[in-house]
MIZAZA-479947 format. One line per field, with one value per residue (C-alpha): residue in three letters; residue number from 1; z, x, y. Coordinates in Angstrom, 1 decimal, padded with zeros to 4 digits. Each point is the difference from the previous one (the first is absolute). Example, Ala and Ser with C-alpha at 12.3 -4.5 7.8 and 13.67 -1.06 7.14 Angstrom:
rest	ALA;SER
nr	1;2
pz	007.8;-000.7
px	012.3;001.4
py	-004.5;003.4
This chain:
rest	MET;ILE;GLU;VAL;TYR;THR;ASP;GLY;ALA;ALA;SER;GLY;ASN;PRO;GLY;ASN;SER;GLY;ALA;GLY;ILE;TYR;ILE;LYS;ALA;SER;GLY;ASN;ILE;TYR;GLU;TYR;SER;PHE;PRO;LEU;GLY;ILE;LEU;SER;ASN;HIS;GLU;ALA;GLU;PHE;GLU;ALA;VAL;LEU;LYS;ALA;LEU;GLN;ILE;CYS;LYS;GLU;ARG;PHE;PRO;ASP;GLU;ILE;LEU;SER;PHE;ARG;SER;ASP;SER;ARG;ILE;VAL;VAL;ASP;VAL;VAL;GLU;LYS;ASP;PHE;THR;LYS;ASN;GLN;THR;PHE;LEU;PRO;TYR;LEU;GLU;LYS;ILE;ARG;THR;GLU;ALA;SER;ALA;PHE;PRO;HIS;PHE;PHE;ILE;LYS;TRP;ILE;PRO;GLU;LYS;LYS;ASN;ASN;HIS;ALA;ASP;GLN;LEU;ALA;ARG;LYS;ALA;ILE;HIS;MET;GLN;GLN
nr	1;2;3;4;5;6;7;8;9;10;11;12;13;14;15;16;17;18;19;20;21;22;23;24;25;26;27;28;29;30;31;32;33;34;35;36;37;38;39;40;41;42;43;44;45;46;47;48;49;50;51;52;53;54;55;56;57;58;59;60;61;62;63;64;65;66;67;68;69;70;71;72;73;74;75;76;77;78;79;80;81;82;83;84;85;86;87;88;89;90;91;92;93;94;95;96;97;98;99;100;101;102;103;104;105;106;107;108;109;110;111;112;113;114;115;116;117;118;119;120;121;122;123;124;125;126;127;128;129;130
pz	-056.9;003.3;000.2;003.4;001.1;003.1;002.1;003.3;001.9;003.3;002.1;000.8;-001.3;001.9;001.5;000.2;-003.4;-002.0;-003.1;-002.6;-002.5;-002.8;-002.1;-003.3;-000.7;-002.4;000.1;003.8;002.3;003.2;002.4;003.1;002.6;002.3;003.0;000.1;003.1;000.0;-003.4;-002.6;-003.1;-002.1;002.5;-000.2;-003.8;000.2;002.6;-002.2;-002.8;002.4;001.5;-003.6;-000.9;003.1;-000.9;-003.6;001.3;002.0;-002.4;-003.5;000.0;-003.4;-001.6;-001.9;002.1;-001.3;002.8;-000.2;002.5;000.1;001.9;-002.4;002.6;000.5;-003.7;-000.8;002.8;-001.0;-003.7;000.3;002.7;001.8;002.7;002.0;002.6;003.1;001.1;-003.3;-000.5;002.3;-001.8;-003.3;001.2;001.3;-003.2;-002.1;002.1;-000.1;-003.7;-000.9;000.9;-003.1;-003.7;-000.9;002.2;-001.5;001.7;-001.7;001.1;-000.4;000.9;003.4;-001.7;-001.5;003.4;001.9;001.2;001.7;001.4;001.6;001.5;001.4;001.6;001.5;001.6;001.6;001.4;001.5;002.3;001.3
px	-094.1;001.2;003.4;001.7;003.2;001.7;003.0;001.5;002.5;001.9;001.8;003.0;000.3;-001.7;-001.9;-003.4;-001.6;-003.0;-001.9;-001.3;-002.7;-001.2;-002.9;-001.5;-003.4;-002.7;001.3;000.2;003.1;000.3;002.9;001.0;002.7;000.6;002.4;001.7;002.2;003.6;000.8;002.8;-000.5;-000.6;-002.6;-001.8;-000.1;-001.6;-002.5;-001.0;-000.9;-002.0;-001.9;-000.8;-001.3;-002.2;-001.4;-000.7;-001.7;-002.4;-000.5;000.6;-000.8;000.1;002.1;003.2;002.9;003.1;002.5;003.1;002.9;003.5;001.2;001.9;000.1;-003.8;-000.7;002.5;-001.3;-003.6;000.5;002.2;-002.3;003.2;002.4;002.7;-000.1;-001.8;-001.1;-001.7;-001.6;-003.0;-000.6;000.0;-002.4;-002.4;000.2;-000.6;-003.1;-001.4;000.7;-001.8;-003.3;000.3;-000.4;003.4;002.8;003.0;003.0;002.7;003.1;000.1;002.7;-000.2;-000.7;-003.2;-001.2;000.0;-003.6;000.4;003.4;-001.4;-002.9;002.5;002.1;-003.1;-000.7;003.4;-000.5;-003.3;002.0;002.5
py	-096.3;001.3;001.6;-000.5;001.6;-001.4;001.0;-001.0;002.0;-000.4;002.6;-002.2;-003.5;-001.4;002.9;001.7;-000.8;000.9;-001.0;002.4;-000.9;002.2;-001.4;001.3;-001.5;001.3;003.6;000.0;000.1;-001.9;000.6;-002.1;000.2;-002.9;000.0;-003.4;000.1;-001.3;-001.7;000.0;002.1;-003.2;-001.3;003.3;-000.2;-003.5;001.3;002.8;-002.4;-002.1;002.9;001.2;-003.4;000.0;003.4;-001.1;-003.1;002.2;002.9;-001.5;-003.7;-001.7;002.8;-000.4;001.3;001.6;000.6;002.1;000.0;001.5;-003.0;-002.4;-002.7;000.0;000.1;-002.7;-002.3;000.4;-000.2;-003.1;-001.4;-001.2;001.0;-001.9;002.8;-001.4;003.5;000.7;-003.4;000.6;003.3;-001.7;-002.6;002.6;002.1;-003.1;-000.8;003.6;000.5;-003.3;001.7;002.2;-000.9;001.5;001.4;001.6;001.6;002.0;001.9;003.8;002.5;001.8;003.3;-001.4;-001.2;003.3;-000.1;-003.4;001.0;003.1;-002.1;-002.6;002.8;001.5;-003.4;000.0;003.5;-001.1;-002.3;002.6
């Protein structure tokens, strides 16, 4: 099973944003920072999940994925597989499509203090744009 920690951050809301992804797989650690341009914080959180799914598709095909995020909105939308928010709907559809490539995809909410690595990576991505 692959453990994936994701975080999105924005400097301003909306503002320069970034995605941080921290992956634990077979005793190895993988870290990624992606500058995302001008997005809201919530959009950056969704983008982080999408980027992580794309990385996993490339590096860990056919693995069981266990995602963790400190964004209640992202976790709730993905777990319930539903949103009325028209901004979030395209993200949900993309996440649904990407996740379907794996035998199992789980996402759970964790407190911010347990997501430090991904948070630092997301902030690093913001600074890459300034």
